[in-house]
N, C-alpha and C positions, 0 to 999 in steps of 0.2 A: 636590498630592502628586506628587513626582517622584523618580525614581532611574533607573539605567541601564535597567532592565527594566519600569518602571512609571511611567505618567504619566496624569494626569487634568486636564481643564480644563472650564471653563464653555463651553458651545457652544449656539447657537441654530440649530436646523434651519430653513432658509429655504425657503419655497415661494411662488413668485410675488413680486410687489412688496410685499405687505402681510402675509403670513402667516409666523409663526415659532413654533417650539416650544422652550421652554427645557429644557436638559438638561445632561448630563455626557458628554463624549466621553472614553473611557477606553482606555488601552493597557496590557496586562499580558502580558509576555513575547512571545508570538506572536499575540495576540488583540486586536482592536479592537472596541469596542462603544459603543453609544449608549443612554443611559438617559434617557427623557423624564420630567421632574420635574413639569410642569404642562401644562395644555391650551393655554396661550399664546393666540394669536389664532386658533387653529383652531376651527371649529365642531365639534360632536360628530360629525356625519356625515363631515366632512373627516378628522378624527382616526381614526375607525373605518375609513375607506377606506384611509388610510395603513397602519394596523396590519394590515389584511387583505392589502394588497399585499406586506408583508414577512413575513406569516405569524406576526405577533406576537400575543400573547394580547390579545384585544379585549373580554374580558368585563368589564362594570362599569367602563368607563374613567373615569367621573366620580369614583369613590371609590377606585380602585385604583392611584394613582400611588405610586411611580415604575413605569414600564413600560419594559422593555428592548425597543427597536425592532429591533436586530440585534446579533449577536455573531459575528464572522467571523475567520478566520485572516488575518494580514497577507499571506500568500502569495496570497490572493484579491483583494487590492487592486490594481486596474489602474493607478490614477494618483491622486496628490494634487497639486493645482495651486493656486497662489495667484495669481489674476489681479491685475493692477496696480491695478484699481479697488477692490480690497478693502483696499488700503494695508497689506498684511501681516497684517491682523487677521481673516482669514476665508479659506476655501478651498473647493475642489470635490473631493469624494472619489468615485471611481468604483470600483465592484465589481459583478460579475455583470452585470446589465443596468441597473444603477442608477447615477445620478449625483446625489449629494446636495450641497447647498450649505450651508455652515456659517459662522456669524459667531461670532467669539470675543469680541465686545463686544455688549452689549445693544442690539438694534435700536431705532432711534429711534421706531418706531411703537408701542413698548410702554411708553413713558414720556411724561410731559407735555413740551411744547416745551422744548428745551435749547439751550445755546449752547456754542461751543468756546472754551476758555480758553487763549490762547497761552502765558501765563505758567506754567500747570501742564501743558501739553501733554496735556490730557485733556478729555473731554466733561464738563460740569458740569450736573447735573440741576436741575430746579425744586424747590420746597419739598417735603419729605417723600420724596424719591427718593434711591436710591443713585446715586452718580456712576458714569458709564461711563468706565472707565479704558482709554484707547486703548493706552497702553504695555503694560499687562497683556495685552490682546488680541493685540498684535503679537508679544510674547514667546511666547505660546501658539502662534500661527501658525508662528513660526520653529521651535519645538520639534517641532510636528507635521510640518513639512517635513523635518526631520532624521530623525525616526522612520520616515516613510513614503517616503523617497527610494528611487527605483528605479535 
């Protein structure tokens, strides 16, 4: 969903080398928010710790998805940076005392082994998986960079 004052994209909140939470990063006028859709690779205790850190509702996390992790004014965003090693398909969002890493493509540790298809310029998943579309992730990264440019 996109227009001048509204944009949403798939985004995986990354924590360390192997943990990710699938969700939606959303911009609406002057607010940016992140909605966790599933537990992803987080253990229940790790998820509860994250929710507590952000003051989000941590009651009954296993059955209460989606959960809004944060909703802040874009004025509070310190920086949004896309490091070269994200290839445009992810970034680091800083606000308050937090720095969050997001991927706009499904992390590889959440799917069966995949391979890169040069002819399609996208990651192709194994049997029964959704394909990881690198072009879609890069387009999201570019749009977020435009929205959050300081």
